[in-house]
N, C-alpha and C positions, 0 to 999 in steps of 0.2 A: 822803576823805569822799566818798561821792555825794550828787549834787546834791540828792536828796529830804531828806538829813541836813542839808544845807547850808540848804535852804529852811526847815527845820523850827527850826533854830537862828537864822536872821535873824526869822521871825517871834516866837520865843522873846523876842529882846533887845528888841522892841516889846510887851509884854504888853498894854499900856493902849489903845494901837491896834488891836492884834489883836482884844482880845475886844469893843471896841465896834463895830469890823467886822462881827465876827461876830453880837453882839446884834442889831443892826440889820437884819440880814439875816434872821435868826431869828424876830422878831418877826414882819416882814412873812410869813415863809413860814406860821409858826404862826397868823395871823389869818386866811389863805386857808385853810388846813387846816378849821380850826376852823369856818368859814363852811360850808365844802364838807361836812363832818359834819353841821352842824345843818339844814342847808336840805335836804340828800339823803336824809337819816332821815327829818325831818318831811315830806317829800313824800310819800315812801313811806309812811309809817302813814297820813297822811291818805288817801291813795288806796287803800291796803288796807280801812281801813274805810267808806269811802264807797262802793267797787266796787260791794258787792251791791244798793245801793239807786237806786234812778233818781229817785225823787220823795218828798219828805216833807210831809205835810199836818199843818198843826197850826194853832194859836191865831191870829188875826193880832197881827202884829208884824214884828220884822225878821226878814226870809229868813235872814239869816245865822246869827240867835240859836236858830232853830229848826233849823238844821242843826246848828250846836256842841253843843245841849241833847239832841237826839232822836238822833243818828249818831254823833256824838264824845264825847259824854257829857262835855261840858266847860263847861256853862254851865249858868245857870237855863233853864226853859221860858219859852215867852212866856203861857202859860195853858194850860187846858184845852179837849177840844173832847169835843162831845156824842158817845157812842158812836153811838145808831142814824144819827145823820148821816153819820158815818164808814163806816158797813156799810153805807149805802145807797149813799156813794161807791163802796166796794171791789167792788158787786154791775156797776161799770160794764165792757163787754163789753172794753173794752181795758187793764183792769186783770188782769194776770196774779196775782200775789199782793198782800195788803195785810197787813201787820203791824201788831195793836196795842201798844202800851206806854205804861205808866203808870211814872212816876216820883215820887218826894217822899222816899225815904230813904235812909239812906246806911249802910255798913257799915265802919268805920273809915276813912273817905275813899272808898272803893269804892262806886258805884252799886248800889243794888238797882233793878233792872228789873222790872217787873212784864210777861207778854207770854204766849206760848203756845207750843209745839213749831215754830210757823214762824219764831220767832227765830232759833231753834238753827240751823233749815234754813237760813236766810239766809246765814248764815256760815259755813255747812260743819262746824259744832261736834259732834262725838261724845263720849258719855260715856265716860271713860276708866276710872273706877271709879264703882260702884254702877249708879244708872238714874236714867233722865228724872224729872223732877217730874208727879207726877199727880194731886195734890190740894193743894187751899188750904194755906199755911203750910210748903209743901215748898220746897226751893230745891236748885239746883244752880250751883257755883261754878267761875269761870275758873281757869284754869291758874295764873297768877300770884296771884290772891288765896290761892288754896289753899297755894301755895309759901310766900308770904309769913307766913301766918298759921297755919302746920302744918294747916289743916281737913282734915277727911275725912270718910267717910258717917258718921252717926250722930251729929256736932258739932250743937250749937246755937250761934245766932248772933242778937245782938239788933241790930236795926236803928235808926239814930237819925234824930229827927226832921227833916228839914229836907237841903238838897243838900251841905251844910258840912260840918266834922268836929266841930261844938261844937254840933250838937243834941243836944236830949233823949232819952234812949234808950227805946224802947218794951219796959220790962221786961215786959209782961203777954203780949205778943204775940212770941216768938220763932222764929225758922226754925228748922227742921229740914232738916239739910244731908243729900241722898239720892243726890246724884252730885258727883262732880268731873269737868270736861269736859279733854279733850286739849288743848293749846296749838296756837293755830290761828294766831298771830300778827295776829290782828284787838284789836278793841274790846272783845271778847265776854270775851279772858282777863282784864280786869281789872274782870269785873263779876260781881254775884250776880243770876242771874235766877229769877224765878220765877212762878207763875200771877196773873194779873190779878187776880184774888180775893182775892189775899193782900195786895194793896195796898188794896183797897177796905175790907177787914177791917180793916185796921190802921189806916186813918186814918177809918174811921165810927166806932170807938169812940174815936180820938183826938180827933174834933169832939165826940161825946158829952160826953168829960169836960171840956170847954171849955179844952184847952191852946192854946198859942201856934198861929195856924195860920199857912200858907204860901199865897202866890197860886196855887200850882201843884199843891195837893193837897187840893182840895175835893172832900168825899164823895160826894154825889150834889145833885142838884138836881131840880127839880118833873117835868124831861124825862127822867130816868133816870139810867144810868150815866155816867161821862166817863174820857176818857184824856188821855195827853198828846200822842200824836202817832201816825199811820199812816205806816208805811213802807211805800213803793209799788215794785213792780216791773211795768214796762211789758209789755204783749203784743204790741205793735205798735211800729215807729218813729213811725207817725203819733199815737201818744200824747201823744209829747214835744210836740208841737204843741198838742193840745188839750186834753189835760187840765190843765195848769196856770192856762190860760185859763179854763175852765168851772170850778174850783174857787174861782177870787179873785174871778169876776163872778156867782156864780150860788149862794154858799154864804156860811156865816159863817165859814169856814176859809180857809186860806191856805195856798197851795202854795210849797215852794221846792225848787232843782234841788241837789242835793249836788254835781256838776260845777262848776255853774256858781260857786255859791258858795265851793268850795274855790279855784276860780283866783281869784276875787275876792280871796279872804284872803292867799294867797299874792304876788299882786299888792301887797298892802299891806305885807305882811312885805318884800318885796323891795326896797321903798324904803330900808329901814334896812339891808339886808342889802347892798346895792350903794353905800351909803357908805361902810359899814365894808371893801368891798371897793376902794374908791379910796383909802381911808387906807393900808390894807394896799400897794396898788401904788406909794403914793408912799413908804412905807419902804423897798421895795425899791429904788425907782429912787435914792432917797436913798444906800440902801447900796452900789450899785453905783457913783455919783460919788464916794463916799468911798473904795471900793476901789481905784478907777483913781486918786485923788490920792496915797493913799496910796501904789500902787506906784511911782507916777512921783517921788514924793520918796523914797521906798528908792532907787529907780535913779539919783536924784541925789547922794545920799548914799555909795552904795556903787561910784560911778561907778569910784574908785581900786583899790576889791578886784574890781571886774569885769576891770579893766586888767591885773591882777596874774595875775589867771586866766588871761585870754588869752596872757598872755609866759609863764604856766607851761605851756603847752602846751593850754589848755582850747578847745574848738571852739565856733566862733559859734553851733552847734545847742544846745552847753550851756549856754550863758546864756542862750539863749529858754529851754529847759528849767528852768532853774532861778527866772526870774520868773515864767514860767508856774504852775510848781510852788506858787509863795507864793498865786497869787493862786486856782488850785484848788482849794487846801487850804482856803482862806478861805470858799469857796464851798460845799463840801462840810461844812464843819463846820456853817455857816449852815443849808444846807438839813437836813440830819440834824438838828440841833438843834431847828431850826423843826418840822420835823414832830412831835418828839418832844412839844415844848410844847405843838403844838394840838390833838393826841389828848390829851395829861394835861389841857388845859384841858375838852376836850368830855367827859371824865371827870366831873372837879368841876362843870360844868353840869350836866351829867346826874342828877349824886347831889344835886343843890340842887334841880334840877328837882322830883324824885322825891318829895322832903319835901311839898310843896302839892298834886302832881298825881299821877295814878296812872300816867303813863307818863313816857319820859326818853329820853335820846340815850345812847347810849356811846361810850367814845373805843375800845373795842376791835374797829374796824370800818376798812376800807380801802373807799376809793371810786378807782376807775379815775382818774379827775381829777387825784385827788393825784400819780398817776405822771407824769402829762403836766404838770403843775404844777412838779413838780420837776425834769423834764427842761427846760423851757422857762427855769426859772430858772438851770440849771448852764448851759445854752447861753448864756444872756445874761451871766452872769459871764465863763465862759470868752472870751465877745468883748471883756470889759471888759479882760482882761489881756494882749490881743495887741498893741496900742500899746506899752505900755511893754517888753512882751518883745521886739517887732520893732527898737525902739530899742537896747534891750541887743544883740542880735542883730548891728546893721549899727553898731557904736560900735567907733572904731579904735583900738587900745590905745596904741598911739604917740602919738598928738594926748592921749589921756586921760592918759599917764605925764608927758607934757610939761606939763599943765597942773596 
């Protein structure tokens, strides 16, 4: 019988201890893998969505809420701003481009964004089927929306009042799909985009009908039209230092930096992630200690068996390999099972998130950090096995048989 088969036989003889050691290590590895998948995919998606925008100008309120609503389409806006005032700001020589957006409705959980052609250009979106919108109540749909609801050119879709999923449908104002966008990997994949005039038309009619009002979709005031926010790109690096202060100090609007707010958001999320990461490390350390104790206990229980193997001609290196094979088998099994559990948990979490949000994470991804983590765990596990294996290597068969 080979030492590997003998190691398997010894592990099978202690199913409870073997299962517990593998399970403890697998839970720790799986937790770290899940955290890596979640944080990495979230950071990448936030970076892709926010990268084209240097500054967001919106109504006074929380800067983070402005970014979440206007860039990530993940929160309600802080209010509306005057279109005339926004245009005056857009005329600043330090502004390279300024894209207006108007929010207020959704289509089956996906935001309907009123804007112009510059919004598509901002994210490098191109029309894969049909054409871009050219008139009110025409719309182009993102790749995810089109795939999820089997939408094609010529289809009609009805928006729902408000930014939730239970608003009243605007049955009398359907949008006509004139184009389907190619996938971009950004927020625009999850949106329905239409001209600003469409949003104004729908909500002016909604206001006239005296239906439920929402704080972010006032039709128009005595000063003229309103929009939700202005997405700005700088013409010069100096604008980053001057424009936000100018907006906040001299206008009724508020400026928010996507880069700064995204960093702050990830810092807030990072606190909980760090706690879970420490928990996973404690689990893996506990698993290593338990594995060490199990191997030392196995060494004491099988000292007579090891002495017989030596008496039958087994070399000390073979006994070393036997104990090492047991430990390495436990470590490898724990790492493989942990990675499977981590990716499966990421898939389940992604499906759960997708029920209430337009984006999710996937378990069908691999992060390079997972490979380094697996190698580190394997190295630590092998180091844990060395002391019991060395004791088996140095054991004197005559003394063991005498005992």
